[in-house]
C-alpha positions in Angstrom: -49.8 42.7 68.6 -48.2 44.1 65.5 -44.9 42.7 64.2 -42.9 44.7 61.7 -40.7 42.9 59.3 -36.9 43.4 59.5 -35.1 45.8 57.2 -34.1 44.4 53.9 -30.4 44.5 54.9 -29.7 41.5 57.3 -27.5 42.4 60.2 -23.8 41.7 59.8 -22.6 38.3 61.0 -26.2 36.9 61.1 -26.2 34.7 57.9 -27.0 31.2 59.0 -27.4 27.9 57.3 -25.8 26.9 54.0 -25.4 30.4 52.7 -23.5 31.4 55.8 -21.2 28.4 55.2 -20.8 29.5 51.5 -19.6 32.9 52.8 -17.2 31.2 55.2 -15.8 29.2 52.3 -15.4 32.2 50.1 -13.6 34.0 52.8 -10.6 31.8 52.1 -10.6 32.8 48.4 -12.6 32.6 45.2 -14.2 29.3 44.4 -16.4 27.7 41.8 -19.9 26.2 42.5 -18.3 22.8 42.1 -15.6 23.6 44.7 -18.3 24.7 47.1 -20.5 21.7 46.4 -17.6 19.4 47.2 -16.5 21.1 50.4 -20.1 21.5 51.8 -21.4 18.1 50.6 -24.3 19.5 48.6 -25.4 19.2 44.9 -23.6 21.6 42.5 -27.0 22.9 41.4 -27.8 23.8 45.0 -24.5 25.6 45.4 -25.3 27.6 42.2 -28.7 28.5 43.6 -27.1 29.8 46.9 -24.5 31.8 44.8 -27.2 33.3 42.7 -29.1 34.5 45.8 -25.9 35.9 47.3 -25.0 37.7 44.0 -28.4 39.3 44.0 -27.7 40.8 47.4 -24.4 42.1 46.2 -22.4 39.8 48.6 -20.5 37.8 45.9 -19.3 38.6 42.5 -18.4 36.2 39.7 -15.4 36.3 37.5 -14.1 34.0 34.7 -10.6 32.6 34.6 -9.1 30.3 31.9 -7.2 27.3 33.3 -5.6 25.4 30.4 -7.7 24.1 27.6 -11.5 24.5 27.6 -14.0 27.1 28.7 -13.0 29.6 31.4 -14.2 28.6 34.9 -16.6 30.8 36.8 -15.4 31.6 40.2 -17.1 33.6 42.9 -15.5 36.0 45.4 -16.8 38.0 48.3 -17.5 41.7 47.8 -17.0 44.2 50.6 -20.7 43.8 51.5 -20.2 40.0 51.7 -17.2 40.5 54.0 -19.4 42.5 56.3 -21.7 39.5 56.8 -19.0 37.4 58.3 -19.1 36.9 62.1 -17.1 39.5 64.0 -16.1 39.6 67.7 -15.9 43.2 68.8 -17.0 42.6 72.4 -13.5 41.7 73.8 -12.1 44.9 72.4 -15.0 47.0 73.6 -14.8 45.4 77.1 -11.1 46.1 77.3 -11.6 49.8 76.3 -14.4 50.3 78.7 -12.5 48.7 81.5 -9.4 50.7 80.8 -11.4 54.0 80.7 -13.2 53.2 83.9 -10.0 52.5 85.7 -8.2 55.6 84.5 -11.0 58.1 84.1 -14.0 56.9 86.2 -17.6 56.2 85.4 -18.7 59.8 84.9 -16.2 60.3 82.1 -17.1 57.0 80.5 -20.8 57.7 80.7 -20.3 61.1 78.9 -18.3 59.4 76.2 -20.8 56.6 75.6 -23.8 59.1 75.6 -22.0 61.1 72.9 -21.2 57.9 71.0 -24.8 56.8 71.0 -26.0 60.2 69.5 -23.1 60.1 67.0 -24.1 56.6 65.8 -27.8 57.7 65.5 -26.8 60.7 63.3 -24.8 58.4 61.1 -27.7 56.0 60.4 -30.8 58.4 60.7 -31.2 59.2 57.1 -34.5 60.7 56.1 -35.8 61.4 59.6 -38.6 63.9 59.3 -39.1 66.0 62.5 -42.8 66.5 61.8 -43.7 62.8 61.9 -46.0 61.5 64.6 -44.4 59.6 67.5 -45.9 56.3 66.2 -44.4 57.0 62.7 -41.1 57.7 64.3 -41.3 54.5 66.3 -41.8 52.6 63.0 -38.9 54.4 61.5 -36.9 53.5 64.6 -37.4 49.8 64.0 -36.0 50.1 60.5 -33.0 52.0 61.6 -32.3 49.6 64.5 -32.5 46.6 62.2 -30.1 48.4 59.9 -27.7 48.4 62.8 -28.2 44.7 63.5 -30.9 44.6 66.1 -33.9 42.3 65.4 -36.7 44.8 66.2 -40.4 44.9 65.9 -43.4 46.9 67.3 -45.9 45.6 69.8 -49.1 47.2 71.0 -49.8 47.2 74.7 -53.2 46.4 76.2 -53.8 50.1 76.7 -52.9 51.0 73.2 -49.3 52.2 73.8 -46.4 51.4 71.5 -43.5 49.2 72.5 -40.3 48.7 70.5 -38.9 45.2 71.1 -35.4 44.0 70.3 -34.6 40.3 70.4 -31.0 40.7 69.5 -28.3 42.8 71.2 -25.4 43.6 68.9 -23.2 44.3 72.0 -24.7 41.6 74.3 -21.4 40.5 75.9 -20.4 44.1 76.7 -23.9 44.9 78.0 -23.9 42.0 80.3 -20.5 43.2 81.7 -21.5 46.9 81.9 -25.4 47.0 81.9 -25.6 50.6 83.1 -23.2 52.0 80.6 -24.5 50.1 77.6 -28.2 50.0 78.4 -29.0 53.1 80.4 -26.4 55.4 78.7 -25.4 54.4 75.2 -28.5 52.6 74.2 -30.8 55.2 75.7 -29.1 58.1 73.9 -29.0 56.1 70.7 -32.7 55.3 70.8 -33.8 58.8 71.9 -31.6 60.4 69.2 -33.2 58.2 66.5 -36.7 58.9 67.7 -36.2 62.7 68.1 -38.0 64.4 70.9 -40.1 61.4 71.9 -39.8 60.0 75.4 -39.0 56.4 76.1 -39.0 54.1 79.1 -36.7 51.1 79.3 -38.8 48.2 80.5 -36.4 45.2 80.0 -33.0 44.6 78.7 -30.8 41.7 77.6 -27.9 43.3 79.4 -29.8 42.8 82.7 -30.5 39.2 82.0 -33.8 39.6 80.1 -34.7 37.7 77.0 -35.2 40.9 75.0 -34.9 44.6 75.2 -38.1 46.6 75.3 -38.7 50.4 75.2 -42.2 51.8 75.9 -42.7 54.8 73.5 -44.5 57.8 75.1 -47.0 58.5 72.3 -48.7 61.3 74.2 
């Protein structure tokens, strides 16, 4: 079994542990390392270490502000990229929109809309796709693009040498559980096929249907 590492950009809303708590604190406004150490109950040196790592990723930016006598204080604020890492709950809105469209327009209309939406999302993220790549190379590139969208993806080899793309996170899990056909068989299928480009896939398992992961068998032949 071959496991591919995730893309260098972690998925939005997936920052865990102390660094996730640092981002949450900074969402309320700029703070110093001392402020964060006090609110999180950690050493100031540890807070600085987390801030340095977040600054390297471009998620926070420091600024200096003079407050009375003495040296200016160094405060950190979230950047736009940092704000993107905060947890977001889109599923309630998506569910409401899908339910409304189903009620007024019917499943056929909603299926067509979501199929087109899947292809549109693929075109927005599929930078550098080379049509002449082999199916296996396209599958590897697919993993990178899926991780860029927030899926935790990797490649597995089957016993007969086939290629399987596995996702252990679903970015629209709640909506997929509510509408598995529309999200798994329509939107996700068109998204995946558009990212692969003229390579067939077979959906073997999906989180939307109660599975622990989503898996697509890539038709290498």
